[in-house]
Every structure is written in structure tokens, then in C-alpha cells.
ROLUM-218220 format. One line per field, with one value per residue (C-alpha): residue number from 1; y, z, x; residue in three letters. Coordinates in nm, 2 decimals. Layout:
N
seq	NUM ...;
c2	Y ...;
c3	Z ...;
c1	X ...;
type	Ala ...;
END
This chain:
374
seq	1 2 3 4 5 6 7 8 9 10 11 12 13 14 15 16 17 18 19 20 21 22 23 24 25 26 27 28 29 30 31 32 33 34 35 36 37 38 39 40 41 42 43 44 45 46 47 48 49 50 51 52 53 54 55 56 57 58 59 60 61 62 63 64 65 66 67 68 69 70 71 72 73 74 75 76 77 78 79 80 81 82 83 84 85 86 87 88 89 90 91 92 93 94 95 96 97 98 99 100 101 102 103 104 105 106 107 108 109 110 111 112 113 114 115 116 117 118 119 120 121 122 123 124 125 126 127 128 129 130 131 132 133 134 135 136 137 138 139 140 141 142 143 144 145 146 147 148 149 150 151 152 153 154 155 156 157 158 159 160 161 162 163 164 165 166 167 168 169 170 171 172 173 174 175 176 177 178 179 180 181 182 183 184 185 186 187 188 189 190 191 192 193 194 195 196 197 198 199 200 201 202 203 204 205 206 207 208 209 210 211 212 213 214 215 216 217 218 219 220 221 222 223 224 225 226 227 228 229 230 231 232 233 234 235 236 237 238 239 240 241 242 243 244 245 246 247 248 249 250 251 252 253 254 255 256 257 258 259 260 261 262 263 264 265 266 267 268 269 270 271 272 273 274 275 276 277 278 279 280 281 282 283 284 285 286 287 288 289 290 291 292 293 294 295 296 297 298 299 300 301 302 303 304 305 306 307 308 309 310 311 312 313 314 315 316 317 318 319 320 321 322 323 324 325 326 327 328 329 330 331 332 333 334 335 336 337 338 339 340 341 342 343 344 345 346 347 348 349 350 351 352 353 354 355 356 357 358 359 360 361 362 363 364 365 366 367 368 369 370 371 372 373 374;
c2	16.27 16.27 16.46 16.22 15.92 16.07 16.14 15.77 15.65 15.81 15.63 15.71 15.96 15.79 16.07 16.07 16.38 16.38 16.41 16.75 16.70 16.43 16.59 16.39 16.58 16.48 16.27 16.37 16.06 15.85 15.92 16.09 15.99 15.62 15.64 15.80 15.52 15.27 15.44 15.37 15.74 15.93 16.30 16.42 16.55 16.92 16.84 16.94 16.66 16.39 16.19 16.28 16.05 15.99 15.93 15.57 15.61 15.26 15.34 15.61 15.36 15.11 15.37 15.43 15.06 15.10 15.40 15.23 14.92 15.13 15.28 14.95 14.81 15.10 15.05 15.29 15.04 15.31 15.51 15.59 15.77 16.01 16.16 16.06 16.32 16.39 16.77 16.89 17.19 17.48 17.36 17.00 16.85 16.78 16.70 16.70 16.39 16.46 16.21 16.32 16.09 16.06 15.89 15.80 15.69 15.45 15.10 15.08 14.77 14.64 14.40 14.20 13.84 13.63 13.25 12.98 13.13 12.98 12.71 12.95 13.08 13.42 13.61 13.46 13.53 13.89 13.93 13.82 14.04 14.34 14.30 14.35 14.69 14.71 14.77 14.83 15.16 15.20 15.23 14.89 14.87 14.54 14.60 14.66 14.35 14.13 14.28 14.21 13.84 13.82 14.01 13.76 13.47 13.63 13.70 13.33 13.22 13.46 13.30 12.96 12.82 12.77 12.60 12.86 12.94 13.22 13.24 13.56 13.64 13.99 13.99 14.32 14.45 14.72 14.85 14.92 15.00 14.76 14.49 14.20 14.07 13.72 13.56 13.19 13.07 12.72 12.77 12.41 12.28 12.48 12.38 12.38 12.39 12.04 12.18 12.41 12.27 12.48 12.42 12.56 12.59 12.48 12.62 12.74 12.49 12.44 12.35 12.68 12.87 12.68 12.78 13.14 13.14 13.10 12.87 12.54 12.23 12.26 12.64 12.75 12.84 13.21 13.36 13.63 13.36 13.34 13.71 13.72 13.41 13.55 13.88 13.71 13.48 13.76 13.98 13.71 13.86 13.53 13.49 13.69 13.57 13.41 13.27 13.11 12.91 12.63 12.29 12.01 11.71 11.39 11.24 11.52 11.80 11.97 12.01 12.23 12.23 12.56 12.55 12.81 12.84 13.03 13.13 13.19 13.52 13.61 13.59 13.87 14.25 14.53 14.89 15.19 15.56 15.90 16.18 16.49 16.62 16.97 17.08 17.38 17.20 17.03 16.95 16.64 16.44 16.06 15.74 15.44 15.08 14.81 14.43 14.20 13.82 13.64 13.29 13.33 12.98 12.86 12.88 13.20 13.41 13.76 13.92 14.30 14.48 14.86 15.09 15.47 15.68 16.06 16.39 16.64 17.02 17.20 17.40 17.49 17.51 17.89 17.89 17.60 17.55 17.18 16.92 16.56 16.22 16.01 15.65 15.41 15.04 14.79 14.43 14.29 13.93 13.84 13.49 13.44 13.19 13.08 12.85 13.05 13.37 13.52 13.68 13.73 14.01 14.08 14.40 14.48 14.82 15.07 15.45 15.74 16.09 16.46 16.69 17.05 16.96 16.63 16.35 16.01 15.65 15.30 14.97 14.89 14.58 14.49 14.18 14.19 13.93 13.96 13.75 13.82 13.81 13.95;
c3	-2.95 -2.87 -2.55 -2.44 -2.51 -2.32 -2.03 -2.03 -2.03 -1.69 -1.36 -1.15 -0.87 -0.61 -0.37 -0.39 -0.46 -0.77 -0.76 -0.86 -0.81 -0.70 -0.50 -0.44 -0.21 -0.14 -0.46 -0.61 -0.68 -0.88 -1.19 -1.07 -1.39 -1.34 -0.98 -1.06 -1.31 -1.02 -0.80 -0.77 -0.71 -1.04 -1.09 -1.33 -1.66 -1.74 -2.06 -2.00 -2.21 -2.01 -1.75 -1.39 -1.17 -0.84 -0.50 -0.37 0.00 0.01 -0.27 -0.06 0.20 -0.05 -0.24 0.07 0.04 -0.33 -0.30 -0.05 -0.26 -0.57 -0.37 -0.24 -0.60 -0.68 -0.38 -0.13 0.15 0.41 0.21 0.40 0.34 0.63 0.54 0.32 0.32 0.14 0.13 0.04 -0.20 -0.19 -0.24 -0.14 -0.48 -0.54 -0.33 -0.36 -0.25 -0.09 -0.02 0.16 0.11 0.31 0.05 0.28 0.14 -0.15 -0.12 -0.32 -0.49 -0.32 -0.59 -0.89 -0.90 -1.22 -1.18 -1.44 -1.72 -1.64 -1.90 -2.18 -2.42 -2.31 -2.62 -2.55 -2.18 -2.26 -2.48 -2.20 -1.94 -2.18 -2.16 -1.78 -1.72 -1.34 -1.16 -0.82 -0.67 -0.85 -0.68 -0.66 -0.88 -0.89 -1.24 -1.38 -1.18 -1.34 -1.69 -1.65 -1.57 -1.90 -2.09 -1.98 -2.09 -2.42 -2.48 -2.42 -2.66 -2.92 -2.88 -2.96 -2.63 -2.67 -2.33 -2.12 -1.78 -1.54 -1.18 -0.98 -0.61 -0.45 -0.09 0.07 0.40 0.49 0.79 0.59 0.28 0.08 -0.18 -0.32 -0.66 -0.77 -1.10 -1.16 -1.52 -1.66 -2.03 -2.14 -2.48 -2.79 -3.07 -3.44 -3.64 -3.72 -3.97 -4.02 -3.98 -4.10 -3.95 -4.03 -4.41 -4.62 -4.97 -4.95 -5.00 -4.66 -4.82 -5.01 -4.69 -4.51 -4.79 -4.75 -4.40 -4.56 -4.27 -4.36 -4.16 -3.97 -3.93 -3.59 -3.36 -3.28 -3.11 -3.38 -3.64 -3.50 -3.56 -3.90 -4.02 -3.88 -4.07 -4.40 -4.39 -4.28 -4.57 -4.82 -4.77 -4.75 -4.37 -4.12 -3.83 -3.81 -3.49 -3.48 -3.19 -3.13 -2.97 -2.87 -3.09 -2.90 -2.79 -2.95 -2.70 -2.96 -3.20 -3.22 -3.46 -3.56 -3.58 -3.78 -3.69 -3.95 -4.03 -4.39 -4.47 -4.77 -5.09 -5.25 -5.19 -5.36 -5.29 -5.45 -5.41 -5.55 -5.55 -5.71 -5.79 -5.82 -5.94 -6.13 -6.47 -6.44 -6.23 -6.23 -6.07 -6.08 -5.96 -5.85 -5.84 -5.72 -5.71 -5.55 -5.58 -5.33 -5.41 -5.77 -5.93 -5.62 -5.56 -5.35 -5.67 -5.64 -5.91 -5.88 -6.12 -6.10 -6.31 -6.27 -6.50 -6.47 -6.63 -6.68 -6.72 -6.82 -6.65 -6.42 -6.43 -6.43 -6.73 -6.95 -7.24 -7.29 -7.13 -7.18 -7.04 -6.90 -6.80 -6.63 -6.65 -6.50 -6.41 -6.21 -6.16 -5.89 -5.84 -5.52 -5.49 -5.85 -5.84 -5.79 -5.80 -5.50 -5.71 -6.07 -6.16 -6.49 -6.55 -6.83 -6.87 -7.09 -7.05 -7.19 -7.10 -7.18 -7.20 -7.32 -7.68 -7.73 -7.61 -7.58 -7.55 -7.57 -7.40 -7.20 -7.03 -6.82 -6.67 -6.35 -6.16 -5.81 -5.61 -5.24 -5.15 -4.80;
c1	16.55 16.93 16.87 16.60 16.82 17.11 16.88 16.77 17.13 17.20 17.15 16.84 16.90 16.68 16.73 17.11 17.32 17.53 17.91 18.03 18.40 18.65 18.94 19.26 19.49 19.85 19.88 20.22 20.43 20.18 19.97 19.65 19.46 19.54 19.44 19.10 19.03 19.06 18.80 18.43 18.35 18.33 18.28 18.01 18.15 18.16 17.97 17.60 17.48 17.66 17.46 17.51 17.72 17.54 17.70 17.73 17.82 17.96 18.20 18.37 18.47 18.58 18.78 19.00 19.12 19.15 19.38 19.61 19.62 19.71 20.00 20.12 20.14 20.37 20.60 20.45 20.36 20.32 20.07 19.75 19.42 19.40 19.06 18.76 18.49 18.16 18.12 17.77 17.75 17.51 17.15 17.22 17.17 17.54 17.85 18.23 18.42 18.76 19.04 19.35 19.65 19.98 20.20 20.49 20.83 20.88 21.03 21.36 21.50 21.81 21.91 21.78 21.89 21.85 21.93 21.92 22.12 22.46 22.43 22.34 22.60 22.73 22.58 22.24 22.25 22.35 22.04 21.82 21.98 21.94 21.56 21.54 21.38 21.42 21.75 21.90 21.81 21.48 21.14 20.97 20.67 20.47 20.34 20.69 20.82 20.55 20.61 20.98 20.90 20.70 20.97 21.24 21.01 20.95 21.32 21.40 21.13 21.26 21.60 21.45 21.33 20.96 20.90 21.09 20.94 21.03 20.92 20.96 20.97 20.98 21.10 20.98 21.11 20.85 21.04 21.36 21.16 21.38 21.30 21.50 21.38 21.46 21.38 21.45 21.47 21.39 21.46 21.41 21.54 21.60 21.37 21.31 20.99 20.85 20.60 20.29 19.94 19.64 19.30 18.96 18.98 18.68 18.72 19.08 19.36 19.53 19.86 19.88 19.80 20.08 20.32 20.23 20.38 20.72 20.82 20.99 21.04 21.37 21.37 21.48 21.19 21.14 20.84 20.83 20.76 20.40 20.32 20.49 20.30 19.97 20.02 20.11 19.80 19.56 19.68 19.57 19.22 19.03 19.01 18.81 19.03 19.38 19.54 19.88 20.01 20.26 20.23 20.47 20.55 20.51 20.84 21.04 21.11 21.33 21.05 20.74 20.45 20.30 19.92 19.72 19.35 19.16 18.80 18.71 18.54 18.32 18.52 18.33 18.37 18.18 18.26 18.07 18.16 18.13 18.39 18.53 18.87 19.01 19.36 19.49 19.45 19.11 18.80 18.60 18.32 18.34 18.18 18.38 18.28 18.52 18.46 18.71 18.69 18.93 19.04 18.94 18.93 19.12 19.49 19.45 19.42 19.27 19.06 19.00 18.77 18.74 18.52 18.55 18.33 18.38 18.30 18.59 18.60 18.92 19.04 18.74 18.36 18.37 18.62 18.53 18.77 18.72 18.49 18.38 18.34 18.63 18.66 18.90 18.82 19.07 19.10 19.39 19.46 19.71 19.86 20.08 20.36 20.40 20.70 21.02 20.83 20.66 20.38 20.26 20.02 19.84 19.66 19.42 19.26 19.09 19.12 18.92 19.04 19.03 19.33 19.38 19.45 19.28 19.07 19.24 19.12 19.27 19.35 19.65 19.80 20.10 20.25 20.46 20.65 20.81 21.05 21.09 21.46 21.45;
type	Met Val Leu Ala Leu Leu Gly Cys Ala Gly Ala Ala Ala Arg Gly Arg Pro Trp Val His Ala Leu Arg Leu Glu Gly Val Arg Gln Val Asp Arg Gly Asp Leu Glu Lys Lys Leu Gly Val Glu Ala Thr Ser Trp Asn Pro Leu Ala Pro Lys Arg Tyr Leu Asp Pro Phe Ala Val Thr Glu Asp Gln Ala Arg Ile Glu Ala Phe Tyr Arg Ala Arg Gly Tyr Tyr Gly Ala Arg Val Thr Ala Ala Gln Val Leu Pro Arg Arg Gly Gly Ala Ser Val Asp Val Arg Phe Val Val Asp Glu Gly Leu Pro Thr Val Ile Asp Asp Val Val Leu Ala Gly Leu Asp Asp Leu Ala Ala Pro Leu Ala Ala Gln Val Leu Ala Arg Ile Ala Ile Ala Arg Gly Gln Arg Phe Asp Ser Asp Arg Tyr Leu Gln Thr Gln Asp Thr Ile Thr Gly Ala Leu Lys Asp Leu Gly Tyr Pro Trp Ala Arg Val Thr Gly Arg Ala Glu Val Asp Arg Asp Arg Arg Arg Cys Leu Val Arg Tyr Thr Val Asp His Gly Pro Arg Ala Asp Val Asp Gly Val Glu Val Arg Gly Thr Val Ala Val Asp Ala Ala Arg Val Ala Ala Glu Thr Arg Ile Asp Arg Gly Asp Pro Phe Arg Leu Thr Leu Leu Glu Asp Ala Arg Arg Arg Ile Tyr His Leu Gly Val Phe Ser Ser Val Lys Val Arg Tyr Glu Pro Val Ala Gly Gln Pro His Arg Val Arg Leu Val Val Asp Val Lys Glu Ser Thr Phe Asn Glu Leu Arg Leu Gly Val Gly Phe Gly Ile Asp Pro Leu His Gln Glu Val His Leu Thr Gly Val Tyr Val Arg His Asn Phe Leu Gly Gly Leu Arg Thr Leu Arg Leu Gln Leu Thr Pro Ala Tyr Val Val Ile Pro Ala Ile Trp Asn Val Gln Arg His Gly Pro Ala Leu Thr Ala Glu Gly Val Leu Thr Gln Pro Arg Ala Gly Phe Leu Ser Gln Ile Gln Trp Thr Leu Gly Tyr Asp Leu Gly Val Glu Tyr Ala Ala Gln Tyr Gln Gly Pro Arg Thr Ser Leu Gly Ala Ala Arg Leu Val Trp;
END
């Protein structure tokens, strides 16, 4: 059945030969694997169960343009495909596709100019400049040029400028193979957080969720605040998706409001499993059942119940000196954000076990409190 399904997954031949190999000759200065991923012609895998890749003659012509565009994006504006051939193999059922590339010489960056940082404090401007990943004398790469533009924007937002915008311009002289890169910065005003608004809650208290972000009104804006808040809220275990963004406050350019969009998930989890354990002192087989109730009685509490019955043999099944049942039953109630405390956790359990000299059983309990200080 698997072989039949794999056969059905392949494209129909319709009289076309299949591609045995894709040969790229003259490719030395760029990543060959990245280039192959951009092409329409695809060689058939060596795996005999993989479907055959059939030749599309139009793709060969289009791939010539794709190869030259790939090189131009990496600073090789003089790169040309000097040959594109379809070479039949013995029997005529398959072909090799061959491209010959003349890479030419790369375009080099003459200078990188960054304008618009003059009114920033020197330490802040230095942090932005430290993020620039391109420099004079390097080969011009359009992807790296665009990534640097995004990096500068992100650096400014991390420094508290939520409305920062960066525009870039690359002036290429193809005859001289030189490039001048210019970035112009409009950083806008520095801003503080006006507050946190949670949207999408139904059963969960939105105010408690906002408190879990640990972001207060008046805190300096940082782009990293968004990911930190998203991670904290998602780890509460009551939401299937969490997105955090920011929006302007009308009439207050120095303020931003964080908006948390959430989608509540099921509040109940049940996990069942079976396992065994082996060590020099004992062997056991056990079952495990775990039930978790999120938002237990509201307030983002979590109730976790676990039951693990087992049968233990000491020290091994081929040398039984002692054996008997074992059991671990445990309930854990966790309350986040209780006044001054970050978390309170109460555990109540019952244990039954087998050791070399005795069998033990009895209840246990513990109460823990935590305060996040950093």
C-alpha cells in the first residue's frame, strides 16, 4: 500500500523524460544548495521510493533568468548563463540538465552612510551603529542590505522608539562594480507604555492576564517587551494562541498601548501512559495518568493530579529478593500572582513503595512560595 501511494504521489510522465541529474558548472562563489532551491528544474532523488521528477522544457529557459537574478542579488551583476543544455541519457527515458555559469566579478561596497542619528545621544547612536552588519569593502548582497535596514529599525525600537522608520538606497555602478549604500533614519519620539489591554478572553479574567505581563503603566517601551509578555502569557497554559502588538494612543505620541490578542484553549488535559524502569537496585513497570485543570476555580490557578501505580521487583526479575506494588498519588495546586508573591504552590501526596528491607507508605504535603526578584 505504501509503494502504491508513493507512486500515486508522483507527477504523470506524459511522454516526458525524467531528470536524472542537475549539473551546475562554474558555480563557486555562491551557495550551490541555495541556488538549486530557486530553480524549476529538479533532479530525481537517489531514493528508489521517491517519485520521479519529469522535465519541463520551459523551466530550463526560465531557470537561466533565475540563475542570473540569483547572482545579481548577491552582487554579481555581470554573471551570465553561457550554456543551458538538456542531455539525453542512454535509453532516452531520462536526461541530465546542464547549466554553465560565468560568474564574473563581484560588486564591492564603497561606503555605508547612515543619516538621521545626529540628534540621538552618543551612547544610543553607538548601539545602533553596532548593529550594522555591512561595511566598506564587502561584497554587496541585497539580502544582507535589506536585513540591515530591518536590524537598524529593530535596534531603534529596542531603544524605546516605537515609530522608528528606516529607508535604504543602494546606488550601484555596474561598470566600476561599486556600490554606495545609504540609510536614512526617522526615529520619531521615544515612548512609554500607557497600559496593557487584553482582548479575546471569555472565561479567563483579562485583568489577571494583564498583570502576568509584569508591565506597568509608565514603563519605558522596548521591542523586547512584546516577546517577553507573549511568552509569559502563553506559559499560563490557558491559551492556544497569544499575539502581542502595540498601537498609538490618540494625541499622545510619547505613549503606546500594548494589545494582547488571545484565544482560549481547552482548560482540561488528560495524559495516559505506560513505562518501565531499570536500575542496579530495582526494576518496575508502571502506568501513569495525569489530569490538569487550567484556570481552576478562576484566578489562573492550575490543578494537577497524577496517579502512578507500579509493580516493583528487587533487584531484578531473574533474581527476585523482594517484590510488591507501589503507588504515587499527587495533587498540586498552583496560584500565580498572590499579592507580594509571584506564586504559591501546595502539594498533597500519598506514596507506597518497596525497598530492600521494608515496604513503606504514607501521606506527604508541602507548601511553597516564590517571589521573582529579577
